[in-house]
C-alpha positions in Angstrom: 184.8 16.4 -45.9 187.2 16.8 -42.6 185.5 16.5 -39.4 186.3 20.6 -38.7 183.7 21.2 -41.5 180.7 19.0 -39.2 181.7 20.5 -36.1 180.9 23.9 -37.8 177.4 22.9 -38.3 177.3 20.8 -35.2 177.9 23.4 -32.9 176.4 26.6 -35.2 174.1 28.5 -32.3 171.2 28.9 -33.4 171.0 25.1 -34.9 170.0 24.8 -37.9 169.1 20.7 -38.7 171.3 20.1 -42.2 171.5 17.5 -45.0 174.8 15.5 -45.4 175.5 14.2 -49.1 176.8 11.3 -49.7 179.1 9.7 -52.6 176.4 7.3 -52.9 173.7 9.6 -53.7 172.0 9.2 -50.6 171.4 12.2 -48.5 171.3 11.7 -44.6 169.1 14.5 -42.3 170.6 16.0 -39.1 167.8 17.4 -37.1 169.5 17.5 -33.8 172.9 18.4 -32.4 172.8 15.4 -30.5 171.5 13.5 -33.3 175.4 13.0 -34.9 178.2 12.1 -33.1 181.5 13.0 -35.1 184.8 11.0 -35.1 187.9 11.2 -36.7 187.3 10.1 -39.5 183.7 8.9 -39.1 180.1 10.0 -38.1 177.5 8.3 -35.9 174.2 9.5 -36.9 170.7 8.7 -34.9 168.0 8.4 -36.6 164.5 8.8 -35.1 161.1 8.0 -35.8 158.4 9.8 -33.9 160.7 10.7 -31.0 162.2 7.1 -30.9 165.2 5.4 -31.8 164.6 4.1 -35.7 168.8 3.2 -35.7 171.8 4.8 -36.8 173.8 5.5 -39.4 177.8 4.8 -39.3 179.5 7.0 -42.0 183.1 7.2 -43.5 183.8 11.3 -43.6 185.6 10.5 -46.6 182.0 9.6 -48.6 180.5 13.3 -47.3 180.5 15.1 -50.6 178.9 18.5 -48.8 176.7 19.9 -45.9 174.1 22.1 -46.9 171.1 23.5 -44.6 168.2 21.3 -44.4 165.4 24.5 -45.1 167.4 25.4 -48.2 166.5 21.8 -49.4 163.2 22.0 -48.6 162.6 25.8 -50.3 164.3 24.0 -53.9 162.1 21.9 -53.8 159.3 23.7 -52.7 160.4 26.1 -56.1 160.6 23.4 -58.1 164.1 22.7 -58.4 165.3 19.0 -58.1 
């Protein structure tokens, strides 16, 4: 994944929450444009629960396989896909 691809999702207006699918199989949810801070080769994602800081993830962009809209993933799950 290139940082420009991530920035495209973060700068979209209106912002649409998205999921980053990683090489480990993990999925990282980004629900606000300020929740992810891209760098040259990595991204810092802030995790919140109930409006409070719950931690963060520092992810190499090398490990991001794809980004997809979070609403699409919800729709697939409700239709029985996955």
